[in-house]
C-alpha positions in Angstrom: 10.7 35.7 25.8 10.9 32.0 25.5 13.4 30.4 23.2 12.7 27.3 21.2 14.5 24.1 22.1 17.2 23.2 19.6 17.5 19.5 18.8 20.9 18.0 18.4 22.0 16.9 14.9 21.6 13.2 16.0 18.0 13.9 17.3 17.2 15.7 14.0 18.5 12.7 12.1 16.4 10.3 14.3 13.3 12.4 13.7 13.9 12.3 9.9 14.4 8.6 10.0 11.2 8.1 12.0 9.3 10.3 9.5 10.6 8.2 6.6 9.7 5.0 8.5 6.1 6.2 9.2 5.7 7.1 5.5 7.0 3.7 4.5 4.5 2.0 6.8 1.7 4.1 5.4 2.7 3.0 1.9 2.3 -0.7 2.6 -1.0 -2.1 1.5 -3.1 -4.2 4.0 -2.7 -7.2 1.7 1.1 -6.9 1.7 1.1 -6.4 5.5 -0.9 -9.6 6.0 1.4 -11.5 3.7 4.5 -10.3 5.6 2.8 -11.1 8.9 2.0 -14.6 7.7 5.5 -15.2 6.6 6.9 -14.0 9.9 4.5 -16.2 11.8 5.6 -19.2 9.6 9.2 -18.4 10.6 8.4 -18.1 14.3 6.6 -21.5 14.1 9.6 -23.1 12.4 7.8 -23.8 9.2 10.2 -21.7 7.1 13.9 -20.8 7.6 15.3 -17.3 8.1 16.8 -17.6 4.5 13.2 -18.3 3.2 11.8 -15.4 5.2 14.5 -13.0 3.8 14.0 -14.5 0.3 17.7 -15.5 0.0 18.3 -17.3 -3.3 18.9 -21.0 -2.6 21.6 -21.0 -5.3 23.6 -18.4 -3.3 23.3 -20.6 -0.2 24.5 -23.6 -2.2 27.5 -21.6 -3.6 28.4 -20.5 0.0 28.2 -24.2 1.1 30.4 -25.3 -1.8 33.0 -22.6 -0.7 32.7 -23.8 2.9 33.4 -27.4 1.8 36.4 -26.3 -0.2 37.7 -24.5 2.9 37.2 -27.7 5.0 39.1 -29.8 2.4 42.0 -27.4 2.3 42.4 -27.2 6.1 41.0 -23.6 6.5 38.7 -24.6 9.3 38.2 -21.1 10.7 36.9 -19.9 7.3 34.7 -23.0 7.0 33.4 -22.4 10.5 32.3 -18.9 9.6 30.5 -19.9 6.4 28.7 -22.9 8.0 27.9 -20.8 11.1 26.1 -18.3 8.9 24.4 -21.0 6.8 23.3 -22.8 10.0 21.9 -19.5 11.3 20.0 -18.8 8.0 18.7 -22.4 7.8 18.7 -23.9 11.3 17.0 -27.1 10.2 19.5 -28.0 7.5 21.4 -31.1 8.8 24.1 -30.8 6.2 25.0 -27.2 7.2 25.0 -28.2 10.9 27.1 -31.3 10.3 29.6 -29.3 8.2 29.8 -26.7 11.0 30.5 -29.5 13.5 33.1 -31.0 11.2 34.9 -27.6 11.1 34.9 -27.4 14.9 36.0 -31.1 15.1 39.0 -30.6 12.7 40.0 -27.5 14.6 40.0 -29.5 17.8 37.1 -27.5 19.3 35.6 -30.6 20.8 32.9 -29.1 23.0 31.6 -26.9 20.1 31.8 -29.9 17.7 29.9 -32.1 20.2 27.2 -29.5 20.5 26.9 -29.0 16.8 26.7 -32.8 16.1 24.1 -33.1 18.7 22.0 -30.3 17.0 22.5 -32.2 13.7 21.1 -35.3 15.3 18.2 -33.5 16.8 17.4 -32.4 13.2 17.9 -35.9 11.8 18.6 -38.7 14.3 19.7 -41.1 11.5 22.5 -38.8 10.2 25.2 -41.4 10.2 28.3 -39.2 9.9 27.1 -36.9 12.7 26.5 -39.9 15.0 29.8 -41.6 14.3 31.8 -38.4 14.7 29.9 -37.6 17.9 31.0 -41.0 19.2 34.6 -40.3 18.3 34.5 -37.0 20.2 32.9 -38.6 23.2 35.8 -41.1 23.2 38.3 -38.3 22.9 36.7 -36.7 25.9 37.2 -39.8 28.0 33.8 -41.6 27.6 33.5 -45.3 26.8 30.0 -46.6 27.1 28.4 -43.5 25.5 30.4 -43.7 22.2 29.8 -47.5 22.1 26.0 -46.8 22.4 26.2 -44.2 19.7 28.1 -46.6 17.4 25.6 -49.5 18.1 22.8 -47.2 17.1 24.6 -46.1 14.0 25.4 -49.7 13.0 21.7 -50.5 13.1 21.0 -48.0 10.3 20.5 -50.1 7.1 21.9 -47.2 5.0 25.2 -47.7 6.7 25.7 -51.0 4.9 26.1 -49.0 1.6 28.2 -46.3 3.2 32.0 -45.7 3.6 31.2 -45.0 7.2 30.6 -48.7 8.0 34.3 -49.7 8.4 35.0 -46.6 10.3 32.2 -47.2 12.8 33.2 -50.9 13.3 36.9 -50.0 13.8 36.1 -47.2 16.2 33.8 -49.4 18.2 36.4 -52.2 18.3 39.1 -49.8 19.6 36.8 -48.2 22.2 35.6 -51.6 23.4 39.1 -53.0 23.7 40.3 -50.0 25.7 37.3 -50.1 27.9 37.9 -53.7 28.7 41.6 -53.2 29.2 40.9 -50.4 31.7 38.2 -52.6 33.3 35.6 -50.0 33.0 32.2 -51.6 33.7 29.7 -51.9 30.8 26.7 -49.6 31.5 23.8 -48.5 29.5 24.2 -45.0 28.3 21.4 -42.5 28.9 23.4 -39.5 27.8 21.6 -39.0 24.5 18.5 -41.2 25.2 15.9 -38.9 23.6 17.8 -38.6 20.3 18.6 -42.3 20.2 15.0 -43.4 20.5 13.8 -41.4 17.5 
């Protein structure tokens, strides 16, 4: 006499979950399936963000960003990093989220992470002045001279900088770096470190 095979409780739960999933798939109309497939394709092509794909309310994202900025201003860099990390994940093409994430790293002295995040921000928008000037400062802190000067030269060519509080900071930083480079007798060389981003 053969005995039936008994499934474990976990296997029974998995089968029940699979049955519910198949029933859910059968309940989706062809029109809805095409709509979801189109949205997913738009996400994969970079036309919409994950936040848009998931229909996350932009007001909620804005509230999270405001909370993150408050954390930055109050010195809670770890909390700001978490918030802007999530926001950057949900909307990877938002230069403000990426720059704020970089700023949280920068203020927490995580220079490599900050450099990477500022670089991503500049890939999104090569004319983002604050990201470029802060990236120059980090490069200087990491011991570079010609690269941050090239960054600052590029930033100083941006006409929007003339009406910005960043102008005096960029000029002072460039002056300090140039003076130290000259004092240390480091030869002037053209920087090619971020050539692709600087040309856009």
